[in-house]
C-alpha positions in Angstrom: 102.0 69.1 144.2 106.1 68.1 144.0 106.8 71.9 145.0 104.0 72.4 148.0 103.9 68.4 149.5 107.6 67.6 148.0 109.7 71.2 147.9 111.2 70.2 144.3 112.5 73.5 143.1 114.8 73.6 139.9 117.8 73.5 141.9 116.4 69.4 143.1 119.0 66.5 141.8 116.2 64.0 140.4 116.5 60.3 139.7 113.9 58.8 137.5 114.2 55.0 137.5 112.8 53.1 134.8 113.2 56.2 133.0 112.9 55.0 128.7 112.4 57.5 126.8 112.7 60.4 128.7 109.4 61.5 129.1 109.2 62.2 132.3 112.5 63.0 132.4 112.2 66.2 129.9 109.4 67.1 132.7 112.3 67.8 135.3 115.3 69.0 133.1 112.4 71.7 131.5 111.9 72.7 135.6 116.1 73.5 135.3 116.3 70.4 137.3 119.5 68.0 136.6 118.5 64.4 136.2 120.5 61.0 136.5 117.8 58.3 133.8 118.2 55.4 135.4 117.4 52.7 132.5 118.6 49.5 131.9 116.9 48.8 128.4 119.7 49.6 126.4 117.4 50.9 123.8 115.7 52.6 125.4 118.3 54.6 127.7 119.4 55.1 123.9 116.4 56.5 123.1 116.3 58.9 126.4 119.7 60.0 125.3 118.4 60.6 121.8 115.6 63.0 123.3 117.5 64.1 126.0 120.7 64.9 124.6 120.2 68.7 124.2 119.9 69.1 127.9 123.3 69.7 129.6 121.9 68.4 133.1 120.8 65.0 132.0 123.3 61.9 132.6 122.3 58.9 131.5 122.5 55.9 133.6 122.7 51.9 133.0 121.3 50.8 136.4 117.9 48.9 137.7 115.4 50.2 140.5 117.1 47.7 142.9 120.9 49.4 142.2 121.0 52.8 140.3 124.9 52.8 140.5 124.1 56.3 142.2 126.2 58.0 145.8 125.0 57.3 148.9 122.7 60.4 149.5 122.8 62.2 145.8 119.7 62.8 145.1 115.9 65.3 146.7 113.5 63.0 144.2 113.5 59.7 143.1 110.6 59.1 140.8 109.5 56.1 138.9 106.9 56.2 136.3 105.2 53.1 133.9 108.4 51.1 135.0 107.1 50.8 138.8 105.5 47.3 138.5 108.8 46.0 137.1 110.6 46.8 140.4 111.8 44.6 143.3 110.0 45.9 146.0 112.4 45.2 149.0 115.2 45.6 146.7 113.8 48.7 145.6 113.2 50.5 149.0 116.4 50.1 150.1 118.2 51.9 147.2 116.0 54.6 147.2 116.5 55.5 150.7 121.0 55.3 150.2 120.4 57.2 147.2 117.9 60.1 148.9 119.6 62.9 151.0 118.0 63.3 154.1 114.5 64.5 153.9 114.1 63.5 150.3 110.9 62.0 148.5 110.2 58.5 146.4 107.6 59.8 143.8 105.4 57.0 141.7 103.7 58.6 139.0 
C-alpha cells in the first residue's frame, strides 16, 4: 500500500518516530530505505541501535514527535507505530509538516 498510495521506493527517506526497538524501522531498512529512528527513551533507543546497528542506512536520533531534530524538508515519509498515542497532536502535526518534503506522507500504523 505504501508503494502504491504514497510512492514509497527504496530511495525514499523515512523518519520512524517513536521507533522504540526498531521493529518498524527494520521493515523499511530491508526495503532499502534510509531510516532515521527518532526515539526519546534512551533504553528503547539503545535496543533499536543494537537490533539495527548492522544497517549503514540507519541513524538513531534522540528526539520526540514534537521535536525530532531532523532538518526541514528532509524526509519523504514519517511513520509512527504504537507510540502515536503519546504524541501531542498539534505540535506533532507541525513538526511532521516541517520535516516532510513537499508531497511527503505521514503514516500512522
